[in-house]
Rosetta silent file (secondary structure, phi, psi, omega in degrees, C-alpha in Angstrom):
SEQUENCE: XXXXXXXXXXXXXXXXXXXXXXXXXXXXXXXXXXXXXXXXXXXXXXXXXXXXXXXXXXXXXXXXXXXXXXXXXXXXXXXXXXXXXXXXXXXXXXXXXXXXXXXXXXXXXXXXXXXXXXXXXXXXXXX
SCORE:     score description
SCORE:     0.000 S_00000001
   1 L     0.000  137.737  179.565    0.000    0.000    0.000 S_00000001
   2 L   -64.775  157.119 -176.302    1.363    3.464   -0.830 S_00000001
   3 L   -58.356  -37.009 -176.391    2.574    5.741    1.961 S_00000001
   4 L  -102.935   16.155  178.054   -0.304    8.227    1.569 S_00000001
   5 L    83.138 -127.424 -174.571   -3.061    5.710    0.947 S_00000001
   6 L   -71.276  167.205  177.930   -5.111    6.173   -2.198 S_00000001
   7 H   -61.645  -37.126  177.736   -3.970    7.869   -5.391 S_00000001
   8 H   -61.193  -41.690  178.520   -6.244   10.828   -4.572 S_00000001
   9 H   -65.397  -35.711  178.265   -4.439   11.329   -1.259 S_00000001
  10 H   -64.049  -45.745  179.717   -1.093   11.230   -3.065 S_00000001
  11 H   -65.000  -38.437  178.379   -2.174   13.972   -5.489 S_00000001
  12 H   -61.007  -42.480  178.845   -3.596   16.030   -2.617 S_00000001
  13 H   -64.464  -42.960  179.334   -0.243   15.815   -0.840 S_00000001
  14 H   -62.817  -44.239  179.947    1.651   16.804   -4.003 S_00000001
  15 H   -63.285  -44.739  179.194   -0.639   19.799   -4.588 S_00000001
  16 H   -60.228  -43.090  178.731   -0.282   20.983   -0.976 S_00000001
  17 H   -64.265  -37.968  178.478    3.515   20.771   -1.217 S_00000001
  18 H   -64.689  -41.462  178.440    3.392   22.673   -4.502 S_00000001
  19 H   -63.043  -43.222  177.635    1.300   25.448   -2.976 S_00000001
  20 H   -62.013  -42.648 -179.251    3.762   25.755   -0.087 S_00000001
  21 H   -63.766  -43.437  178.433    6.713   25.879   -2.498 S_00000001
  22 H   -64.030  -42.949  178.690    5.093   28.601   -4.600 S_00000001
  23 H   -60.513  -43.461  178.326    4.249   30.588   -1.470 S_00000001
  24 H   -64.549  -40.048  177.889    7.813   30.397   -0.212 S_00000001
  25 H   -62.513  -43.124  179.482    9.154   31.486   -3.600 S_00000001
  26 H   -64.167  -40.921  177.500    6.819   34.487   -3.661 S_00000001
  27 H   -62.762  -43.870  178.599    7.859   35.512   -0.147 S_00000001
  28 H   -62.822  -39.895  178.712   11.502   35.229   -1.087 S_00000001
  29 H   -64.826  -40.842 -179.617   10.922   37.274   -4.223 S_00000001
  30 H   -64.306  -42.050  177.985    9.152   40.027   -2.242 S_00000001
  31 H   -64.270  -43.261  179.609   12.011   40.253    0.265 S_00000001
  32 H   -64.439  -39.537  179.339   14.573   40.386   -2.542 S_00000001
  33 H   -65.607  -40.813  178.403   12.602   43.102   -4.360 S_00000001
  34 H   -64.841  -41.293  178.232   12.389   45.236   -1.205 S_00000001
  35 H   -65.354  -39.454  179.289   16.118   44.862   -0.602 S_00000001
  36 H   -65.634  -39.417  178.994   16.861   45.784   -4.210 S_00000001
  37 H   -63.867  -42.159  178.829   14.687   48.891   -3.959 S_00000001
  38 H   -66.512  -34.802 -178.283   16.498   50.011   -0.810 S_00000001
  39 H   -76.324  -10.814 -177.447   19.860   49.331   -2.429 S_00000001
  40 L   -73.858  -11.046  179.732   18.973   51.505   -5.421 S_00000001
  41 L   -83.810  119.669  174.587   19.788   54.712   -3.547 S_00000001
  42 L   -91.077   91.295 -172.452   23.293   55.931   -4.298 S_00000001
  43 H   -58.867  -49.526  179.628   23.717   57.880   -1.055 S_00000001
  44 H   -59.226  -39.087  179.530   27.038   59.612   -1.883 S_00000001
  45 H   -67.624  -41.296  179.146   25.705   60.738   -5.279 S_00000001
  46 H   -64.410  -45.213  179.052   22.445   61.998   -3.760 S_00000001
  47 H   -63.755  -40.074 -179.794   24.246   63.915   -1.022 S_00000001
  48 H   -64.468  -43.109  179.593   26.686   65.404   -3.542 S_00000001
  49 H   -68.692  -38.500  176.995   23.883   66.594   -5.836 S_00000001
  50 H   -62.450  -41.186  178.762   21.911   68.010   -2.895 S_00000001
  51 H   -67.219  -47.016  179.637   25.008   69.921   -1.778 S_00000001
  52 H   -59.275  -35.841 -176.837   25.819   71.105   -5.321 S_00000001
  53 L   -83.372   -5.296  178.975   22.206   72.259   -5.755 S_00000001
  54 L    83.497    9.743 -178.065   22.224   74.247   -2.513 S_00000001
  55 H   -61.213  -36.559 -173.708   19.568   72.097   -0.837 S_00000001
  56 H   -76.693   -3.525  173.123   21.597   71.770    2.355 S_00000001
  57 H   -70.355  -37.650 -176.535   21.567   75.528    2.888 S_00000001
  58 H  -106.881  -27.156 -177.955   17.894   75.322    3.865 S_00000001
  59 L  -109.794  153.857  171.576   17.359   71.613    4.601 S_00000001
  60 L  -134.081  166.478  177.638   19.028   69.182    6.966 S_00000001
  61 L   -72.237  -42.568 -171.681   18.394   65.489    7.397 S_00000001
  62 L  -117.433  -23.121 -175.730   17.257   65.721   11.027 S_00000001
  63 L  -120.267  151.669 -179.013   16.888   69.327   12.197 S_00000001
  64 L   -75.833  132.103  170.807   14.847   72.268   10.977 S_00000001
  65 L  -112.937 -126.322  174.086   16.700   75.107    9.305 S_00000001
  66 L   -75.670  -23.029 -177.565   14.800   77.500    7.049 S_00000001
  67 L  -124.762  165.453 -179.158   13.019   74.488    5.546 S_00000001
  68 L   -65.712  149.212  177.276   11.748   71.214    6.988 S_00000001
  69 L   -69.742  155.454 -179.240   14.277   68.428    7.591 S_00000001
  70 H   -60.657  -32.675  178.285   14.317   65.500    5.165 S_00000001
  71 H   -60.998  -40.572  178.804   13.171   63.174    7.952 S_00000001
  72 H   -68.955  -39.307  178.069    9.990   65.262    8.297 S_00000001
  73 H   -64.388  -43.711  178.756    9.471   65.304    4.517 S_00000001
  74 H   -60.505  -41.497  179.301    9.901   61.514    4.389 S_00000001
  75 H   -64.869  -39.143  179.865    7.330   61.111    7.187 S_00000001
  76 H   -61.375  -38.999 -175.921    4.871   63.384    5.354 S_00000001
  77 H   -95.302   -4.083 -176.866    5.052   61.264    2.196 S_00000001
  78 L   -57.026  128.821  177.471    5.334   57.828    3.847 S_00000001
  79 L    81.383   -2.225  179.125    2.847   55.379    2.389 S_00000001
  80 L   -88.048  123.323 -175.908    1.663   57.737   -0.347 S_00000001
  81 L   -64.685  -24.608 -179.008    1.780   55.982   -3.716 S_00000001
  82 L  -102.708   17.978 -176.763    2.500   59.226   -5.592 S_00000001
  83 H   -56.799  -48.807 -177.524    5.180   60.495   -3.192 S_00000001
  84 H   -62.650  -40.231 -179.645    8.041   60.150   -5.662 S_00000001
  85 H   -68.237  -39.316  177.999    6.085   61.900   -8.415 S_00000001
  86 H   -62.712  -44.547  179.065    5.059   64.779   -6.123 S_00000001
  87 H   -67.892  -35.339  177.004    8.643   65.340   -5.039 S_00000001
  88 H   -58.964  -46.503  179.020    9.835   65.068   -8.650 S_00000001
  89 H   -61.859  -43.727 -178.735    7.456   67.886   -9.587 S_00000001
  90 H   -62.430  -37.808 -175.490    8.560   69.937   -6.577 S_00000001
  91 H   -88.477   -0.718 -177.633   12.248   69.551   -7.409 S_00000001
  92 H  -127.007   -0.895 -174.575   11.914   70.289  -11.123 S_00000001
  93 L  -122.904    9.488 -179.438    9.310   73.083  -11.493 S_00000001
  94 L    50.317   57.025  179.688   10.462   75.903   -9.166 S_00000001
  95 L   -71.282  160.845  174.733    7.279   76.012   -7.041 S_00000001
  96 E   -79.255  136.525  177.081    6.627   78.843   -4.624 S_00000001
  97 E  -130.846  156.279  177.899    7.399   77.998   -0.979 S_00000001
  98 E   -94.096  128.009  175.032    7.014   79.999    2.229 S_00000001
  99 E  -131.975  118.795 -177.358   10.181   80.994    4.045 S_00000001
 100 L    51.682   46.747  178.971    9.815   83.284    7.065 S_00000001
 101 L    62.808   15.274  174.895    6.253   84.145    5.941 S_00000001
 102 E  -117.814  143.898  177.068    7.527   85.266    2.513 S_00000001
 103 E   -85.655  134.391  176.951    6.968   83.397   -0.724 S_00000001
 104 E  -134.135  159.971  173.044   10.070   82.358   -2.631 S_00000001
 105 E   -83.535  131.016  176.947   10.718   80.139   -5.613 S_00000001
 106 L   -77.355  130.968  179.481   12.150   76.774   -4.629 S_00000001
 107 L   -68.727  149.563  172.850   15.319   76.055   -6.611 S_00000001
 108 L   -79.209  162.161  169.161   15.517   73.082   -8.949 S_00000001
 109 L   -67.076  147.879 -177.415   18.134   70.405   -8.590 S_00000001
 110 L   -83.966   54.665  174.750   21.207   71.270  -10.651 S_00000001
 111 L  -161.081  154.520  173.007   20.670   68.448  -13.125 S_00000001
 112 L  -111.820    2.795 -178.419   18.217   67.487  -15.834 S_00000001
 113 L   -76.904  114.283 -175.521   19.127   63.804  -15.557 S_00000001
 114 H   -60.895  -38.183 -179.642   15.961   62.021  -14.425 S_00000001
 115 H   -63.303  -40.040  178.707   17.860   59.117  -12.844 S_00000001
 116 H   -67.377  -39.913  178.474   19.903   61.529  -10.698 S_00000001
 117 H   -64.064  -46.523 -179.420   16.764   63.417   -9.662 S_00000001
 118 H   -65.720  -31.195  176.086   14.953   60.195   -8.737 S_00000001
 119 H   -64.357  -43.646  177.698   18.010   59.046   -6.769 S_00000001
 120 H   -62.940  -41.277  179.202   17.851   62.238   -4.666 S_00000001
 121 H   -61.997  -45.818  178.338   14.116   61.712   -4.169 S_00000001
 122 H   -63.841  -35.147  176.395   14.628   58.116   -2.995 S_00000001
 123 H   -63.389  -46.220  178.714   17.389   59.379   -0.683 S_00000001
 124 H   -60.642  -46.935 -177.108   15.042   61.971    0.824 S_00000001
 125 H   -68.481  -19.450  179.778   12.246   59.421    1.244 S_00000001
 126 L   -88.051   -2.951 -178.177   14.620   56.960    2.912 S_00000001
 127 L   -73.787    0.000    0.000   15.574   59.385    5.669 S_00000001
């Protein structure tokens, strides 16, 4: 007599094992994708472009200067599906911002390279 009884029981066991294997593969893929997304930020390049663009005159990572710190900006956009696109628009269109109750134009990043801009955005959102 077979180990799992009838042929139907054997197929049921095979299907259950297959479902578990697929589930484990999907979990592993999700973890790998999240790690890859986090690894996509080139921190030295992002910091260099932020410095070159003058961002660090008004922003800091953790403390308020004339503008909100990047940690606060990251918290504001956390979980928003369009966060990267909103920041892209903000960093490329010279929007008006309030500084000391006066409106000023926010400077653009000193690049037109979309990959470099998105790297800075991912850096900001990862703070």
